[in-house]
N, C-alpha and C positions, 0 to 999 in steps of 0.2 A: 459579495465576492463570487465571481464565477467559478464553477467547479471544473477543475482540469483533471485529466487522466493522470494517475500516479506514474504512468510510463512517460509522461511528458508530451509536449507538443511535437509533432513530427519534425518541424524545422529545427527546433531546439535540440532534439535528439540527434538529428543529422549533424548539427554543428559540433556537438560533444564528440561524436564518433570521428568526425573529420579531424578535430583537434587532437584526439588521442593518436590517430594515425600519423599526423604531422609530428607530434612529440616523439613517437617511436622512430620515425624516419630520421629525425634530427639526431637522436641518440645513436642510431645505427651509423650515421655518417660522421659522428664526432665521438669516437671511443674514449677520448680524454675527459669528457664531461662526466663527473662523478655521479653515481646513483647510489641510493641507500641499499645495503644488502638486506635490509629488513622490509623492503617493499615501500608502499606509499598509500596514502589515503585519498580517496575521491569522495568529496562531500557533496551531498545533494540536499536541498532544502525544499521539500514539497510544499506547494501552496496549501494552506489549511485555514479553517475558520476557527479552530480552537486547539488547545494542547492535546485534547483527546483525539481530535481528528488527525493531528500530526503523528501521534503515537500509533494510531490505526494504520496510517500510510506506511510508517516504518515497519510495523509488524507484517503488513502485506508483502512488502519487498523481501523481508527476511524469510517469509514462508516460500516465496518464489525461489530464493537462493538455497533453501533447505537448511537455514540456520535460525538460531533464536536471537532475537533482538535483546540488547542489554540497555537498561536505562541508567546512564551515568549522571543524570541531573542531580545536582546537589539538593539536599533537603532544604526546604524553605527555612530561612533563618528568621527569627523574630525581628520585627521592626525595631531599630534602636530607639531609645527614648529621645524625646525632643530635648535638646541641651538646656532649654529654659525651664524644663519641668523638674521640680525638686524631687530628689530621691529620698527614700526612708533613711532616717538617721543623719541627714544633712540639713 
């Protein structure tokens, strides 16, 4: 998998910026369109070769923003038993 800058490819970055400006202009021209008083979330999924590389990318961006990243990934749950496997006591 080719390594890409965490900041994104220049053309993709320009498209995101353009889209944000278009959204802001649209909202400005249409004051009746509701917006959340609590803000919004912009998700970005960095290209990565592993979970550790993905976490490192998130931590790097968090450091650039002066914040601490929080990992909300649920703890791995055990694999459920195969339904055909007898359980103790049955």
